[in-house]
C-alpha positions as CSV (number, residue, x, y, z in Angstrom):
1,M,3.3,-1.1,-61.5
2,N,4.1,-4.3,-59.6
3,K,5.6,-2.3,-56.7
4,I,2.6,-0.1,-56.5
5,F,0.2,-3.1,-56.4
6,K,2.3,-4.7,-53.6
7,F,2.3,-1.5,-51.6
8,L,-1.4,-1.0,-51.9
9,A,-2.1,-4.7,-51.0
10,L,0.1,-4.2,-47.9
11,I,-1.7,-1.1,-46.9
12,V,-5.1,-2.8,-47.3
13,L,-4.0,-5.8,-45.2
14,I,-2.5,-3.7,-42.4
15,Q,-5.6,-1.4,-42.2
16,S,-8.0,-4.3,-42.1
17,C,-6.3,-6.1,-39.2
18,T,-6.8,-4.8,-35.7
19,Y,-3.9,-4.9,-33.3
20,E,-4.4,-5.1,-29.6
21,P,-1.4,-5.4,-27.3
22,V,-2.3,-8.3,-25.1
23,Y,0.1,-7.8,-22.3
24,L,-0.3,-4.0,-22.2
25,N,-4.0,-4.1,-21.7
26,K,-4.4,-5.3,-18.1
27,N,-8.2,-4.7,-17.9
28,Y,-9.6,-8.0,-16.6
29,N,-13.4,-8.0,-16.8
30,F,-13.8,-11.1,-14.7
31,K,-13.1,-12.3,-11.1
32,F,-12.4,-15.5,-9.3
33,A,-15.4,-16.2,-7.0
34,K,-13.9,-19.3,-5.5
35,I,-10.2,-20.3,-5.3
36,N,-9.3,-23.7,-3.9
37,T,-5.7,-24.5,-3.3
38,E,-3.5,-27.4,-2.4
39,G,0.3,-27.7,-2.0
40,D,2.8,-25.1,-0.8
41,A,1.1,-22.5,1.3
42,R,3.5,-19.6,0.5
43,I,3.1,-20.1,-3.3
44,N,-0.7,-20.5,-3.0
45,N,-1.2,-17.4,-0.9
46,S,1.0,-15.3,-3.2
47,I,-1.0,-16.5,-6.3
48,K,-4.4,-16.0,-4.6
49,N,-3.5,-12.5,-3.4
50,F,-2.2,-11.5,-6.9
51,L,-5.3,-12.9,-8.6
52,K,-7.8,-11.2,-6.2
53,N,-6.0,-7.9,-6.4
54,N,-5.8,-7.7,-10.2
55,T,-9.3,-8.8,-11.2
56,N,-12.8,-7.3,-11.0
57,G,-15.8,-7.7,-13.2
58,D,-19.2,-9.4,-13.6
59,K,-18.1,-12.7,-15.0
60,S,-16.9,-15.1,-12.3
61,Y,-14.8,-18.2,-12.5
62,N,-13.9,-20.9,-10.0
63,L,-10.3,-21.8,-9.8
64,Y,-8.6,-24.9,-8.3
65,F,-4.8,-25.3,-8.3
66,K,-2.2,-27.4,-6.8
67,S,1.4,-26.1,-6.4
68,I,4.6,-28.1,-6.1
69,K,8.0,-26.6,-5.2
70,R,11.2,-28.5,-5.8
71,K,14.8,-27.4,-5.0
72,E,17.5,-29.3,-6.8
73,I,21.3,-29.1,-6.6
74,V,22.7,-28.5,-10.1
75,T,26.5,-28.4,-9.3
76,S,28.6,-29.0,-6.3
77,D,32.2,-28.0,-5.5
78,T,35.0,-30.5,-4.7
79,K,34.0,-30.6,-1.0
80,G,30.4,-31.6,-2.0
81,D,28.9,-28.3,-1.0
82,P,26.2,-27.1,-3.5
83,T,27.2,-24.1,-5.7
84,I,24.2,-23.8,-8.0
85,F,20.6,-24.6,-7.2
86,K,17.6,-24.9,-9.4
87,L,14.2,-23.9,-8.0
88,I,11.2,-25.4,-9.8
89,V,7.6,-24.3,-9.2
90,E,4.9,-26.4,-10.9
91,L,1.2,-25.4,-10.8
92,Q,-1.6,-27.6,-12.0
93,Y,-4.8,-25.7,-12.4
94,R,-8.4,-26.1,-13.4
95,L,-10.7,-23.2,-14.4
96,N,-14.5,-23.7,-14.1
97,H,-17.4,-21.4,-15.2
98,N,-21.0,-22.3,-14.3
99,N,-19.8,-25.8,-13.1
100,K,-18.2,-26.5,-16.5
101,K,-14.5,-27.1,-16.9
102,I,-13.2,-24.3,-19.2
103,N,-9.5,-25.0,-19.0
104,E,-7.0,-27.3,-17.4
105,D,-3.3,-26.8,-17.7
106,V,0.1,-27.2,-16.0
107,I,2.5,-24.3,-15.7
108,I,6.2,-24.9,-14.8
109,K,8.6,-22.2,-14.0
110,Q,12.2,-22.7,-13.0
111,I,15.2,-20.6,-12.2
112,K,18.9,-21.4,-11.4
113,Y,20.8,-19.4,-8.9
114,K,24.2,-19.5,-7.1
115,S,24.5,-20.6,-3.5
116,I,25.2,-17.9,-0.8
117,K,27.4,-18.7,2.2
118,D,25.1,-17.0,4.6
119,K,22.1,-19.4,5.1
120,F,19.7,-16.6,6.3
121,E,20.5,-14.5,3.2
122,L,20.1,-17.6,1.0
123,S,16.7,-18.3,2.6
124,Q,15.6,-14.7,2.0
125,Y,16.8,-14.8,-1.6
126,E,14.8,-18.1,-2.2
127,D,11.7,-16.5,-0.7
128,N,12.0,-13.6,-3.1
129,L,12.5,-16.0,-6.0
130,I,9.4,-18.0,-5.0
131,K,7.3,-14.8,-4.8
132,N,8.5,-13.7,-8.3
133,L,7.8,-17.1,-9.8
134,S,4.4,-17.1,-8.2
135,N,3.6,-13.7,-9.6
136,I,4.6,-14.8,-13.1
137,I,2.4,-17.9,-12.8
138,A,-0.5,-15.8,-11.7
139,Q,0.0,-13.5,-14.7
140,D,-0.1,-16.6,-16.9
141,I,-3.4,-17.7,-15.4
142,L,-4.8,-14.2,-15.8
143,F,-3.7,-14.1,-19.4
144,S,-5.1,-17.5,-20.3
145,T,-8.4,-16.7,-18.6
146,K,-8.6,-13.4,-20.5
147,I,-8.1,-15.2,-23.8
148,L,-10.8,-17.8,-22.9
149,S,-13.3,-15.2,-21.7
150,K,-13.4,-13.4,-25.1
């Protein structure tokens, strides 16, 4: 009898809860009317383009963000040449709606990578990493805005 009661209670609990996959549903019913930026131009442009291309709707927000990019040497070889780098992208952002501050947050993303002897190839690789980190940060902004707009 106890097993049947537990089973029925579990069924009732599962049926009464609604499950909505947050990351799967990428339907954003808002837009960013005004985006002001400060800091690294490549990161800012990448984030702005991602946000404008992935939003549309009636509700509009104003967004201000400041990006900071740092490249650090993690390890060096015996000659003093760097072997592993760490790329850190920090974004401080503020979200406004009807001239009221809705959210203010800092997002920090970092990645470690090995050095490449060819400096041009290393530069291209770093540009690709910056673009990927910028897209991840933009997705985080969209996700937090979607949660706040509900």
